mmCIF file as Biopython writes it, N, C-alpha, C and O atoms, coordinates in Angstrom:
data_model
#
loop_
_atom_site.group_PDB
_atom_site.id
_atom_site.type_symbol
_atom_site.label_atom_id
_atom_site.label_alt_id
_atom_site.label_comp_id
_atom_site.label_asym_id
_atom_site.label_entity_id
_atom_site.label_seq_id
_atom_site.pdbx_PDB_ins_code
_atom_site.Cartn_x
_atom_site.Cartn_y
_atom_site.Cartn_z
_atom_site.occupancy
_atom_site.B_iso_or_equiv
_atom_site.auth_seq_id
_atom_site.auth_asym_id
_atom_site.pdbx_PDB_model_num
ATOM 1   N N  . UNK A ? 1  ? 120.997 -7.893  120.355 1.0 0.0 1  A 1 
ATOM 2   C CA . UNK A ? 1  ? 122.066 -8.833  120.069 1.0 0.0 1  A 1 
ATOM 3   C C  . UNK A ? 1  ? 121.470 -10.051 119.367 1.0 0.0 1  A 1 
ATOM 4   O O  . UNK A ? 1  ? 120.479 -10.623 119.820 1.0 0.0 1  A 1 
ATOM 5   N N  . UNK A ? 2  ? 122.078 -10.428 118.279 1.0 0.0 2  A 1 
ATOM 6   C CA . UNK A ? 2  ? 121.585 -11.579 117.531 1.0 0.0 2  A 1 
ATOM 7   C C  . UNK A ? 2  ? 121.974 -12.877 118.235 1.0 0.0 2  A 1 
ATOM 8   O O  . UNK A ? 2  ? 123.024 -12.973 118.870 1.0 0.0 2  A 1 
ATOM 9   N N  . UNK A ? 3  ? 121.099 -13.866 118.101 1.0 0.0 3  A 1 
ATOM 10  C CA . UNK A ? 3  ? 121.422 -15.168 118.683 1.0 0.0 3  A 1 
ATOM 11  C C  . UNK A ? 3  ? 122.324 -15.943 117.738 1.0 0.0 3  A 1 
ATOM 12  O O  . UNK A ? 3  ? 122.358 -15.689 116.534 1.0 0.0 3  A 1 
ATOM 13  N N  . UNK A ? 4  ? 123.042 -16.881 118.301 1.0 0.0 4  A 1 
ATOM 14  C CA . UNK A ? 4  ? 123.948 -17.710 117.511 1.0 0.0 4  A 1 
ATOM 15  C C  . UNK A ? 4  ? 123.141 -18.735 116.729 1.0 0.0 4  A 1 
ATOM 16  O O  . UNK A ? 4  ? 121.975 -18.991 117.028 1.0 0.0 4  A 1 
ATOM 17  N N  . UNK A ? 5  ? 123.774 -19.306 115.736 1.0 0.0 5  A 1 
ATOM 18  C CA . UNK A ? 5  ? 123.111 -20.312 114.920 1.0 0.0 5  A 1 
ATOM 19  C C  . UNK A ? 5  ? 122.699 -21.500 115.789 1.0 0.0 5  A 1 
ATOM 20  O O  . UNK A ? 5  ? 123.463 -21.952 116.642 1.0 0.0 5  A 1 
ATOM 21  N N  . UNK A ? 6  ? 121.491 -21.996 115.563 1.0 0.0 6  A 1 
ATOM 22  C CA . UNK A ? 6  ? 120.900 -23.127 116.274 1.0 0.0 6  A 1 
ATOM 23  C C  . UNK A ? 6  ? 120.674 -22.845 117.759 1.0 0.0 6  A 1 
ATOM 24  O O  . UNK A ? 6  ? 120.699 -23.767 118.575 1.0 0.0 6  A 1 
ATOM 25  N N  . UNK A ? 7  ? 120.458 -21.595 118.110 1.0 0.0 7  A 1 
ATOM 26  C CA . UNK A ? 7  ? 120.125 -21.238 119.487 1.0 0.0 7  A 1 
ATOM 27  C C  . UNK A ? 7  ? 119.219 -20.009 119.459 1.0 0.0 7  A 1 
ATOM 28  O O  . UNK A ? 7  ? 119.185 -19.275 118.471 1.0 0.0 7  A 1 
ATOM 29  N N  . UNK A ? 8  ? 118.502 -19.798 120.528 1.0 0.0 8  A 1 
ATOM 30  C CA . UNK A ? 8  ? 117.612 -18.655 120.651 1.0 0.0 8  A 1 
ATOM 31  C C  . UNK A ? 8  ? 117.918 -17.934 121.947 1.0 0.0 8  A 1 
ATOM 32  O O  . UNK A ? 8  ? 118.138 -18.562 122.982 1.0 0.0 8  A 1 
ATOM 33  N N  . UNK A ? 9  ? 117.931 -16.612 121.885 1.0 0.0 9  A 1 
ATOM 34  C CA . UNK A ? 9  ? 118.094 -15.858 123.118 1.0 0.0 9  A 1 
ATOM 35  C C  . UNK A ? 9  ? 116.728 -15.379 123.603 1.0 0.0 9  A 1 
ATOM 36  O O  . UNK A ? 9  ? 115.703 -15.638 122.972 1.0 0.0 9  A 1 
ATOM 37  N N  . UNK A ? 10 ? 116.733 -14.688 124.721 1.0 0.0 10 A 1 
ATOM 38  C CA . UNK A ? 10 ? 115.479 -14.237 125.334 1.0 0.0 10 A 1 
ATOM 39  C C  . UNK A ? 10 ? 114.699 -13.299 124.404 1.0 0.0 10 A 1 
ATOM 40  O O  . UNK A ? 10 ? 113.474 -13.390 124.314 1.0 0.0 10 A 1 
ATOM 41  N N  . UNK A ? 11 ? 115.404 -12.406 123.718 1.0 0.0 11 A 1 
ATOM 42  C CA . UNK A ? 11 ? 114.738 -11.464 122.806 1.0 0.0 11 A 1 
ATOM 43  C C  . UNK A ? 11 ? 114.051 -12.208 121.661 1.0 0.0 11 A 1 
ATOM 44  O O  . UNK A ? 11 ? 112.952 -11.837 121.250 1.0 0.0 11 A 1 
ATOM 45  N N  . UNK A ? 12 ? 114.695 -13.256 121.148 1.0 0.0 12 A 1 
ATOM 46  C CA . UNK A ? 12 ? 114.087 -14.050 120.075 1.0 0.0 12 A 1 
ATOM 47  C C  . UNK A ? 12 ? 112.821 -14.744 120.566 1.0 0.0 12 A 1 
ATOM 48  O O  . UNK A ? 12 ? 111.807 -14.758 119.867 1.0 0.0 12 A 1 
ATOM 49  N N  . UNK A ? 13 ? 112.877 -15.314 121.751 1.0 0.0 13 A 1 
ATOM 50  C CA . UNK A ? 13 ? 111.710 -16.009 122.299 1.0 0.0 13 A 1 
ATOM 51  C C  . UNK A ? 13 ? 110.544 -15.047 122.519 1.0 0.0 13 A 1 
ATOM 52  O O  . UNK A ? 13 ? 109.397 -15.378 122.221 1.0 0.0 13 A 1 
ATOM 53  N N  . UNK A ? 14 ? 110.838 -13.867 123.036 1.0 0.0 14 A 1 
ATOM 54  C CA . UNK A ? 14 ? 109.783 -12.869 123.250 1.0 0.0 14 A 1 
ATOM 55  C C  . UNK A ? 14 ? 109.178 -12.449 121.917 1.0 0.0 14 A 1 
ATOM 56  O O  . UNK A ? 14 ? 107.961 -12.307 121.804 1.0 0.0 14 A 1 
ATOM 57  N N  . UNK A ? 15 ? 110.020 -12.249 120.912 1.0 0.0 15 A 1 
ATOM 58  C CA . UNK A ? 15 ? 109.530 -11.879 119.582 1.0 0.0 15 A 1 
ATOM 59  C C  . UNK A ? 15 ? 108.647 -12.973 118.994 1.0 0.0 15 A 1 
ATOM 60  O O  . UNK A ? 15 ? 107.618 -12.679 118.387 1.0 0.0 15 A 1 
ATOM 61  N N  . UNK A ? 16 ? 109.039 -14.221 119.166 1.0 0.0 16 A 1 
ATOM 62  C CA . UNK A ? 16 ? 108.246 -15.337 118.655 1.0 0.0 16 A 1 
ATOM 63  C C  . UNK A ? 16 ? 106.909 -15.435 119.375 1.0 0.0 16 A 1 
ATOM 64  O O  . UNK A ? 16 ? 105.887 -15.705 118.744 1.0 0.0 16 A 1 
ATOM 65  N N  . UNK A ? 17 ? 106.900 -15.220 120.693 1.0 0.0 17 A 1 
ATOM 66  C CA . UNK A ? 17 ? 105.651 -15.275 121.447 1.0 0.0 17 A 1 
ATOM 67  C C  . UNK A ? 17 ? 104.712 -14.133 121.049 1.0 0.0 17 A 1 
ATOM 68  O O  . UNK A ? 17 ? 103.498 -14.325 120.979 1.0 0.0 17 A 1 
ATOM 69  N N  . UNK A ? 18 ? 105.267 -12.955 120.789 1.0 0.0 18 A 1 
ATOM 70  C CA . UNK A ? 18 ? 104.433 -11.838 120.320 1.0 0.0 18 A 1 
ATOM 71  C C  . UNK A ? 18 ? 103.811 -12.175 118.973 1.0 0.0 18 A 1 
ATOM 72  O O  . UNK A ? 18 ? 102.631 -11.907 118.747 1.0 0.0 18 A 1 
ATOM 73  N N  . UNK A ? 19 ? 104.598 -12.758 118.081 1.0 0.0 19 A 1 
ATOM 74  C CA . UNK A ? 19 ? 104.076 -13.162 116.778 1.0 0.0 19 A 1 
ATOM 75  C C  . UNK A ? 19 ? 102.974 -14.194 116.906 1.0 0.0 19 A 1 
ATOM 76  O O  . UNK A ? 19 ? 101.973 -14.136 116.192 1.0 0.0 19 A 1 
ATOM 77  N N  . UNK A ? 20 ? 103.160 -15.145 117.819 1.0 0.0 20 A 1 
ATOM 78  C CA . UNK A ? 20 ? 102.134 -16.160 118.064 1.0 0.0 20 A 1 
ATOM 79  C C  . UNK A ? 20 ? 100.857 -15.522 118.593 1.0 0.0 20 A 1 
ATOM 80  O O  . UNK A ? 20 ? 99.759  -15.889 118.175 1.0 0.0 20 A 1 
ATOM 81  N N  . UNK A ? 21 ? 100.995 -14.572 119.507 1.0 0.0 21 A 1 
ATOM 82  C CA . UNK A ? 21 ? 99.826  -13.896 120.060 1.0 0.0 21 A 1 
ATOM 83  C C  . UNK A ? 21 ? 99.077  -13.119 118.979 1.0 0.0 21 A 1 
ATOM 84  O O  . UNK A ? 21 ? 97.847  -13.143 118.941 1.0 0.0 21 A 1 
ATOM 85  N N  . UNK A ? 22 ? 99.802  -12.435 118.108 1.0 0.0 22 A 1 
ATOM 86  C CA . UNK A ? 22 ? 99.174  -11.693 117.012 1.0 0.0 22 A 1 
ATOM 87  C C  . UNK A ? 22 ? 98.436  -12.647 116.077 1.0 0.0 22 A 1 
ATOM 88  O O  . UNK A ? 22 ? 97.312  -12.369 115.661 1.0 0.0 22 A 1 
ATOM 89  N N  . UNK A ? 23 ? 99.070  -13.768 115.750 1.0 0.0 23 A 1 
ATOM 90  C CA . UNK A ? 23 ? 98.449  -14.757 114.863 1.0 0.0 23 A 1 
ATOM 91  C C  . UNK A ? 23 ? 97.189  -15.342 115.488 1.0 0.0 23 A 1 
ATOM 92  O O  . UNK A ? 23 ? 96.168  -15.477 114.814 1.0 0.0 23 A 1 
ATOM 93  N N  . UNK A ? 24 ? 97.252  -15.688 116.768 1.0 0.0 24 A 1 
ATOM 94  C CA . UNK A ? 24 ? 96.089  -16.262 117.449 1.0 0.0 24 A 1 
ATOM 95  C C  . UNK A ? 24 ? 94.951  -15.243 117.551 1.0 0.0 24 A 1 
ATOM 96  O O  . UNK A ? 24 ? 93.780  -15.601 117.422 1.0 0.0 24 A 1 
ATOM 97  N N  . UNK A ? 25 ? 95.294  -13.988 117.780 1.0 0.0 25 A 1 
ATOM 98  C CA . UNK A ? 25 ? 94.269  -12.942 117.851 1.0 0.0 25 A 1 
ATOM 99  C C  . UNK A ? 25 ? 93.581  -12.775 116.508 1.0 0.0 25 A 1 
ATOM 100 O O  . UNK A ? 25 ? 92.358  -12.644 116.446 1.0 0.0 25 A 1 
ATOM 101 N N  . UNK A ? 26 ? 94.360  -12.779 115.429 1.0 0.0 26 A 1 
ATOM 102 C CA . UNK A ? 26 ? 93.788  -12.679 114.092 1.0 0.0 26 A 1 
ATOM 103 C C  . UNK A ? 26 ? 92.892  -13.849 113.763 1.0 0.0 26 A 1 
ATOM 104 O O  . UNK A ? 26 ? 91.830  -13.672 113.167 1.0 0.0 26 A 1 
ATOM 105 N N  . UNK A ? 27 ? 93.311  -15.054 114.146 1.0 0.0 27 A 1 
ATOM 106 C CA . UNK A ? 27 ? 92.497  -16.243 113.896 1.0 0.0 27 A 1 
ATOM 107 C C  . UNK A ? 27 ? 91.191  -16.175 114.695 1.0 0.0 27 A 1 
ATOM 108 O O  . UNK A ? 27 ? 90.128  -16.522 114.180 1.0 0.0 27 A 1 
ATOM 109 N N  . UNK A ? 28 ? 91.274  -15.729 115.944 1.0 0.0 28 A 1 
ATOM 110 C CA . UNK A ? 28 ? 90.073  -15.617 116.770 1.0 0.0 28 A 1 
ATOM 111 C C  . UNK A ? 28 ? 89.111  -14.579 116.196 1.0 0.0 28 A 1 
ATOM 112 O O  . UNK A ? 28 ? 87.902  -14.806 116.159 1.0 0.0 28 A 1 
ATOM 113 N N  . UNK A ? 29 ? 89.640  -13.446 115.751 1.0 0.0 29 A 1 
ATOM 114 C CA . UNK A ? 29 ? 88.787  -12.416 115.147 1.0 0.0 29 A 1 
ATOM 115 C C  . UNK A ? 29 ? 88.124  -12.927 113.872 1.0 0.0 29 A 1 
ATOM 116 O O  . UNK A ? 29 ? 86.951  -12.648 113.622 1.0 0.0 29 A 1 
ATOM 117 N N  . UNK A ? 30 ? 88.875  -13.672 113.070 1.0 0.0 30 A 1 
ATOM 118 C CA . UNK A ? 30 ? 88.314  -14.231 111.837 1.0 0.0 30 A 1 
ATOM 119 C C  . UNK A ? 30 ? 87.192  -15.210 112.147 1.0 0.0 30 A 1 
ATOM 120 O O  . UNK A ? 30 ? 86.132  -15.155 111.523 1.0 0.0 30 A 1 
ATOM 121 N N  . UNK A ? 31 ? 87.414  -16.109 113.106 1.0 0.0 31 A 1 
ATOM 122 C CA . UNK A ? 31 ? 86.392  -17.086 113.474 1.0 0.0 31 A 1 
ATOM 123 C C  . UNK A ? 31 ? 85.153  -16.388 114.025 1.0 0.0 31 A 1 
ATOM 124 O O  . UNK A ? 31 ? 84.031  -16.693 113.622 1.0 0.0 31 A 1 
ATOM 125 N N  . UNK A ? 32 ? 85.360  -15.454 114.943 1.0 0.0 32 A 1 
ATOM 126 C CA . UNK A ? 32 ? 84.215  -14.778 115.550 1.0 0.0 32 A 1 
ATOM 127 C C  . UNK A ? 32 ? 83.442  -13.942 114.531 1.0 0.0 32 A 1 
ATOM 128 O O  . UNK A ? 32 ? 82.220  -13.828 114.622 1.0 0.0 32 A 1 
ATOM 129 N N  . UNK A ? 33 ? 84.144  -13.363 113.571 1.0 0.0 33 A 1 
ATOM 130 C CA . UNK A ? 33 ? 83.453  -12.602 112.529 1.0 0.0 33 A 1 
ATOM 131 C C  . UNK A ? 33 ? 82.535  -13.502 111.716 1.0 0.0 33 A 1 
ATOM 132 O O  . UNK A ? 33 ? 81.391  -13.140 111.440 1.0 0.0 33 A 1 
ATOM 133 N N  . UNK A ? 34 ? 83.037  -14.681 111.328 1.0 0.0 34 A 1 
ATOM 134 C CA . UNK A ? 34 ? 82.180  -15.585 110.546 1.0 0.0 34 A 1 
ATOM 135 C C  . UNK A ? 34 ? 81.022  -16.102 111.392 1.0 0.0 34 A 1 
ATOM 136 O O  . UNK A ? 34 ? 79.925  -16.302 110.871 1.0 0.0 34 A 1 
ATOM 137 N N  . UNK A ? 35 ? 81.243  -16.322 112.675 1.0 0.0 35 A 1 
ATOM 138 C CA . UNK A ? 35 ? 80.161  -16.762 113.561 1.0 0.0 35 A 1 
ATOM 139 C C  . UNK A ? 35 ? 79.108  -15.665 113.706 1.0 0.0 35 A 1 
ATOM 140 O O  . UNK A ? 35 ? 77.910  -15.921 113.586 1.0 0.0 35 A 1 
ATOM 141 N N  . UNK A ? 36 ? 79.570  -14.444 113.965 1.0 0.0 36 A 1 
ATOM 142 C CA . UNK A ? 36 ? 78.627  -13.347 114.194 1.0 0.0 36 A 1 
ATOM 143 C C  . UNK A ? 36 ? 77.819  -13.004 112.949 1.0 0.0 36 A 1 
ATOM 144 O O  . UNK A ? 36 ? 76.639  -12.672 113.055 1.0 0.0 36 A 1 
ATOM 145 N N  . UNK A ? 37 ? 78.429  -13.079 111.781 1.0 0.0 37 A 1 
ATOM 146 C CA . UNK A ? 37 ? 77.688  -12.743 110.563 1.0 0.0 37 A 1 
ATOM 147 C C  . UNK A ? 37 ? 76.697  -13.837 110.174 1.0 0.0 37 A 1 
ATOM 148 O O  . UNK A ? 37 ? 75.765  -13.580 109.412 1.0 0.0 37 A 1 
ATOM 149 N N  . UNK A ? 38 ? 76.882  -15.039 110.679 1.0 0.0 38 A 1 
ATOM 150 C CA . UNK A ? 38 ? 75.970  -16.137 110.349 1.0 0.0 38 A 1 
ATOM 151 C C  . UNK A ? 38 ? 74.882  -16.325 111.406 1.0 0.0 38 A 1 
ATOM 152 O O  . UNK A ? 38 ? 73.998  -17.165 111.237 1.0 0.0 38 A 1 
ATOM 153 N N  . UNK A ? 39 ? 74.936  -15.564 112.480 1.0 0.0 39 A 1 
ATOM 154 C CA . UNK A ? 39 ? 73.993  -15.716 113.576 1.0 0.0 39 A 1 
ATOM 155 C C  . UNK A ? 39 ? 72.959  -14.591 113.541 1.0 0.0 39 A 1 
ATOM 156 O O  . UNK A ? 39 ? 73.295  -13.431 113.298 1.0 0.0 39 A 1 
ATOM 157 N N  . UNK A ? 40 ? 71.705  -14.948 113.784 1.0 0.0 40 A 1 
ATOM 158 C CA . UNK A ? 40 ? 70.641  -13.949 113.828 1.0 0.0 40 A 1 
ATOM 159 C C  . UNK A ? 40 ? 70.394  -13.553 115.278 1.0 0.0 40 A 1 
ATOM 160 O O  . UNK A ? 40 ? 69.958  -14.371 116.088 1.0 0.0 40 A 1 
ATOM 161 N N  . UNK A ? 41 ? 70.671  -12.309 115.595 1.0 0.0 41 A 1 
ATOM 162 C CA . UNK A ? 41 ? 70.457  -11.801 116.953 1.0 0.0 41 A 1 
ATOM 163 C C  . UNK A ? 41 ? 69.175  -10.979 117.052 1.0 0.0 41 A 1 
ATOM 164 O O  . UNK A ? 41 ? 68.941  -10.292 118.046 1.0 0.0 41 A 1 
ATOM 165 N N  . UNK A ? 42 ? 68.367  -11.057 116.031 1.0 0.0 42 A 1 
ATOM 166 C CA . UNK A ? 42 ? 67.098  -10.339 116.039 1.0 0.0 42 A 1 
ATOM 167 C C  . UNK A ? 42 ? 67.314  -8.836  116.005 1.0 0.0 42 A 1 
ATOM 168 O O  . UNK A ? 42 ? 68.110  -8.326  115.217 1.0 0.0 42 A 1 
ATOM 169 N N  . UNK A ? 43 ? 66.600  -8.137  116.865 1.0 0.0 43 A 1 
ATOM 170 C CA . UNK A ? 43 ? 66.688  -6.679  116.881 1.0 0.0 43 A 1 
ATOM 171 C C  . UNK A ? 43 ? 68.029  -6.182  117.401 1.0 0.0 43 A 1 
ATOM 172 O O  . UNK A ? 43 ? 68.362  -5.010  117.225 1.0 0.0 43 A 1 
ATOM 173 N N  . UNK A ? 44 ? 68.806  -7.059  118.040 1.0 0.0 44 A 1 
ATOM 174 C CA . UNK A ? 44 ? 70.105  -6.667  118.586 1.0 0.0 44 A 1 
ATOM 175 C C  . UNK A ? 44 ? 71.250  -6.805  117.573 1.0 0.0 44 A 1 
ATOM 176 O O  . UNK A ? 44 ? 72.391  -6.461  117.883 1.0 0.0 44 A 1 
ATOM 177 N N  . UNK A ? 45 ? 70.962  -7.299  116.385 1.0 0.0 45 A 1 
ATOM 178 C CA . UNK A ? 45 ? 72.005  -7.501  115.368 1.0 0.0 45 A 1 
ATOM 179 C C  . UNK A ? 45 ? 72.783  -6.221  115.068 1.0 0.0 45 A 1 
ATOM 180 O O  . UNK A ? 45 ? 74.013  -6.278  115.055 1.0 0.0 45 A 1 
ATOM 181 N N  . UNK A ? 46 ? 72.150  -5.069  114.824 1.0 0.0 46 A 1 
ATOM 182 C CA . UNK A ? 46 ? 72.935  -3.861  114.540 1.0 0.0 46 A 1 
ATOM 183 C C  . UNK A ? 46 ? 73.854  -3.456  115.694 1.0 0.0 46 A 1 
ATOM 184 O O  . UNK A ? 46 ? 74.976  -3.002  115.469 1.0 0.0 46 A 1 
ATOM 185 N N  . UNK A ? 47 ? 73.381  -3.619  116.912 1.0 0.0 47 A 1 
ATOM 186 C CA . UNK A ? 47 ? 74.185  -3.259  118.081 1.0 0.0 47 A 1 
ATOM 187 C C  . UNK A ? 47 ? 75.385  -4.197  118.201 1.0 0.0 47 A 1 
ATOM 188 O O  . UNK A ? 47 ? 76.500  -3.749  118.468 1.0 0.0 47 A 1 
ATOM 189 N N  . UNK A ? 48 ? 75.161  -5.485  118.005 1.0 0.0 48 A 1 
ATOM 190 C CA . UNK A ? 48 ? 76.237  -6.467  118.113 1.0 0.0 48 A 1 
ATOM 191 C C  . UNK A ? 48 ? 77.260  -6.258  117.005 1.0 0.0 48 A 1 
ATOM 192 O O  . UNK A ? 48 ? 78.463  -6.331  117.257 1.0 0.0 48 A 1 
ATOM 193 N N  . UNK A ? 49 ? 76.807  -6.002  115.789 1.0 0.0 49 A 1 
ATOM 194 C CA . UNK A ? 49 ? 77.744  -5.775  114.676 1.0 0.0 49 A 1 
ATOM 195 C C  . UNK A ? 49 ? 78.555  -4.497  114.887 1.0 0.0 49 A 1 
ATOM 196 O O  . UNK A ? 49 ? 79.749  -4.462  114.589 1.0 0.0 49 A 1 
ATOM 197 N N  . UNK A ? 50 ? 77.914  -3.454  115.397 1.0 0.0 50 A 1 
ATOM 198 C CA . UNK A ? 50 ? 78.634  -2.215  115.688 1.0 0.0 50 A 1 
ATOM 199 C C  . UNK A ? 50 ? 79.666  -2.443  116.781 1.0 0.0 50 A 1 
ATOM 200 O O  . UNK A ? 50 ? 80.796  -1.963  116.687 1.0 0.0 50 A 1 
ATOM 201 N N  . UNK A ? 51 ? 79.280  -3.173  117.814 1.0 0.0 51 A 1 
ATOM 202 C CA . UNK A ? 51 ? 80.217  -3.490  118.896 1.0 0.0 51 A 1 
ATOM 203 C C  . UNK A ? 51 ? 81.381  -4.330  118.406 1.0 0.0 51 A 1 
ATOM 204 O O  . UNK A ? 51 ? 82.523  -4.113  118.809 1.0 0.0 51 A 1 
ATOM 205 N N  . UNK A ? 52 ? 81.092  -5.297  117.529 1.0 0.0 52 A 1 
ATOM 206 C CA . UNK A ? 52 ? 82.165  -6.148  117.002 1.0 0.0 52 A 1 
ATOM 207 C C  . UNK A ? 52 ? 83.123  -5.339  116.130 1.0 0.0 52 A 1 
ATOM 208 O O  . UNK A ? 52 ? 84.334  -5.548  116.188 1.0 0.0 52 A 1 
ATOM 209 N N  . UNK A ? 53 ? 82.597  -4.428  115.331 1.0 0.0 53 A 1 
ATOM 210 C CA . UNK A ? 53 ? 83.454  -3.565  114.519 1.0 0.0 53 A 1 
ATOM 211 C C  . UNK A ? 53 ? 84.367  -2.723  115.409 1.0 0.0 53 A 1 
ATOM 212 O O  . UNK A ? 53 ? 85.534  -2.511  115.080 1.0 0.0 53 A 1 
ATOM 213 N N  . UNK A ? 54 ? 83.842  -2.248  116.522 1.0 0.0 54 A 1 
ATOM 214 C CA . UNK A ? 54 ? 84.642  -1.487  117.477 1.0 0.0 54 A 1 
ATOM 215 C C  . UNK A ? 54 ? 85.759  -2.350  118.060 1.0 0.0 54 A 1 
ATOM 216 O O  . UNK A ? 54 ? 86.903  -1.906  118.153 1.0 0.0 54 A 1 
ATOM 217 N N  . UNK A ? 55 ? 85.432  -3.573  118.449 1.0 0.0 55 A 1 
ATOM 218 C CA . UNK A ? 55 ? 86.434  -4.481  119.019 1.0 0.0 55 A 1 
ATOM 219 C C  . UNK A ? 55 ? 87.542  -4.772  118.001 1.0 0.0 55 A 1 
ATOM 220 O O  . UNK A ? 55 ? 88.726  -4.715  118.333 1.0 0.0 55 A 1 
ATOM 221 N N  . UNK A ? 56 ? 87.155  -5.081  116.775 1.0 0.0 56 A 1 
ATOM 222 C CA . UNK A ? 56 ? 88.150  -5.396  115.743 1.0 0.0 56 A 1 
ATOM 223 C C  . UNK A ? 56 ? 89.050  -4.191  115.489 1.0 0.0 56 A 1 
ATOM 224 O O  . UNK A ? 56 ? 90.260  -4.356  115.340 1.0 0.0 56 A 1 
ATOM 225 N N  . UNK A ? 57 ? 88.488  -2.987  115.435 1.0 0.0 57 A 1 
ATOM 226 C CA . UNK A ? 57 ? 89.304  -1.793  115.225 1.0 0.0 57 A 1 
ATOM 227 C C  . UNK A ? 57 ? 90.231  -1.521  116.402 1.0 0.0 57 A 1 
ATOM 228 O O  . UNK A ? 57 ? 91.364  -1.083  116.205 1.0 0.0 57 A 1 
ATOM 229 N N  . UNK A ? 58 ? 89.770  -1.770  117.615 1.0 0.0 58 A 1 
ATOM 230 C CA . UNK A ? 58 ? 90.629  -1.604  118.790 1.0 0.0 58 A 1 
ATOM 231 C C  . UNK A ? 58 ? 91.809  -2.571  118.745 1.0 0.0 58 A 1 
ATOM 232 O O  . UNK A ? 58 ? 92.946  -2.187  119.020 1.0 0.0 58 A 1 
ATOM 233 N N  . UNK A ? 59 ? 91.534  -3.818  118.398 1.0 0.0 59 A 1 
ATOM 234 C CA . UNK A ? 59 ? 92.605  -4.814  118.293 1.0 0.0 59 A 1 
ATOM 235 C C  . UNK A ? 59 ? 93.586  -4.423  117.201 1.0 0.0 59 A 1 
ATOM 236 O O  . UNK A ? 59 ? 94.799  -4.515  117.390 1.0 0.0 59 A 1 
ATOM 237 N N  . UNK A ? 60 ? 93.070  -3.988  116.062 1.0 0.0 60 A 1 
ATOM 238 C CA . UNK A ? 60 ? 93.924  -3.581  114.938 1.0 0.0 60 A 1 
ATOM 239 C C  . UNK A ? 60 ? 94.810  -2.402  115.325 1.0 0.0 60 A 1 
ATOM 240 O O  . UNK A ? 60 ? 96.002  -2.400  115.020 1.0 0.0 60 A 1 
ATOM 241 N N  . UNK A ? 61 ? 94.240  -1.402  115.992 1.0 0.0 61 A 1 
ATOM 242 C CA . UNK A ? 61 ? 95.017  -0.236  116.408 1.0 0.0 61 A 1 
ATOM 243 C C  . UNK A ? 61 ? 96.050  -0.611  117.470 1.0 0.0 61 A 1 
ATOM 244 O O  . UNK A ? 61 ? 97.173  -0.106  117.453 1.0 0.0 61 A 1 
ATOM 245 N N  . UNK A ? 62 ? 95.673  -1.489  118.385 1.0 0.0 62 A 1 
ATOM 246 C CA . UNK A ? 62 ? 96.588  -1.891  119.462 1.0 0.0 62 A 1 
ATOM 247 C C  . UNK A ? 62 ? 97.777  -2.662  118.901 1.0 0.0 62 A 1 
ATOM 248 O O  . UNK A ? 62 ? 98.921  -2.405  119.276 1.0 0.0 62 A 1 
ATOM 249 N N  . UNK A ? 63 ? 97.507  -3.603  118.006 1.0 0.0 63 A 1 
ATOM 250 C CA . UNK A ? 63 ? 98.575  -4.421  117.438 1.0 0.0 63 A 1 
ATOM 251 C C  . UNK A ? 63 ? 99.397  -3.620  116.434 1.0 0.0 63 A 1 
ATOM 252 O O  . UNK A ? 63 ? 100.623 -3.736  116.410 1.0 0.0 63 A 1 
ATOM 253 N N  . UNK A ? 64 ? 98.751  -2.823  115.619 1.0 0.0 64 A 1 
ATOM 254 C CA . UNK A ? 64 ? 99.435  -2.105  114.561 1.0 0.0 64 A 1 
ATOM 255 C C  . UNK A ? 64 ? 99.872  -0.710  114.936 1.0 0.0 64 A 1 
ATOM 256 O O  . UNK A ? 64 ? 100.136 0.110   114.056 1.0 0.0 64 A 1 
ATOM 257 N N  . UNK A ? 65 ? 99.956  -0.418  116.223 1.0 0.0 65 A 1 
ATOM 258 C CA . UNK A ? 65 ? 100.349 0.915   116.661 1.0 0.0 65 A 1 
ATOM 259 C C  . UNK A ? 65 ? 101.757 1.269   116.227 1.0 0.0 65 A 1 
ATOM 260 O O  . UNK A ? 65 ? 102.481 0.442   115.673 1.0 0.0 65 A 1 
ATOM 261 N N  . UNK A ? 66 ? 102.132 2.509   116.486 1.0 0.0 66 A 1 
ATOM 262 C CA . UNK A ? 66 ? 103.460 2.985   116.127 1.0 0.0 66 A 1 
ATOM 263 C C  . UNK A ? 66 ? 104.509 2.254   116.951 1.0 0.0 66 A 1 
ATOM 264 O O  . UNK A ? 66 ? 104.377 2.151   118.171 1.0 0.0 66 A 1 
ATOM 265 N N  . UNK A ? 67 ? 105.562 1.740   116.292 1.0 0.0 67 A 1 
ATOM 266 C CA . UNK A ? 67 ? 106.617 1.058   117.041 1.0 0.0 67 A 1 
ATOM 267 C C  . UNK A ? 67 ? 107.363 2.033   117.943 1.0 0.0 67 A 1 
ATOM 268 O O  . UNK A ? 67 ? 107.565 3.196   117.593 1.0 0.0 67 A 1 
ATOM 269 N N  . UNK A ? 68 ? 107.763 1.545   119.093 1.0 0.0 68 A 1 
ATOM 270 C CA . UNK A ? 68 ? 108.497 2.374   120.048 1.0 0.0 68 A 1 
ATOM 271 C C  . UNK A ? 68 ? 109.982 2.199   119.838 1.0 0.0 68 A 1 
ATOM 272 O O  . UNK A ? 68 ? 110.456 1.114   119.503 1.0 0.0 68 A 1 
ATOM 273 N N  . UNK A ? 69 ? 110.710 3.279   120.040 1.0 0.0 69 A 1 
ATOM 274 C CA . UNK A ? 69 ? 112.148 3.192   119.950 1.0 0.0 69 A 1 
ATOM 275 C C  . UNK A ? 69 ? 112.696 2.752   121.294 1.0 0.0 69 A 1 
ATOM 276 O O  . UNK A ? 69 ? 112.159 3.106   122.343 1.0 0.0 69 A 1 
ATOM 277 N N  . UNK A ? 70 ? 113.755 1.986   121.253 1.0 0.0 70 A 1 
ATOM 278 C CA . UNK A ? 70 ? 114.378 1.507   122.509 1.0 0.0 70 A 1 
ATOM 279 C C  . UNK A ? 70 ? 115.239 2.569   123.121 1.0 0.0 70 A 1 
ATOM 280 O O  . UNK A ? 70 ? 115.839 2.348   124.173 1.0 0.0 70 A 1 
#
């Protein structure tokens, strides 16, 4: 059900909060990627980069999964 002009219903608020969470997750991933690529972890660098790639792909798959029908 659509909300009336100049008002928000519960579904609108939930949708806005989901959008905020997706945006914040993307910003955090972007920041952490730039931090990790600029940091020298010595011999552990390949392991950390592989782990970070796994985390980013998990987040991408979780957020971008197939939409569910109601």
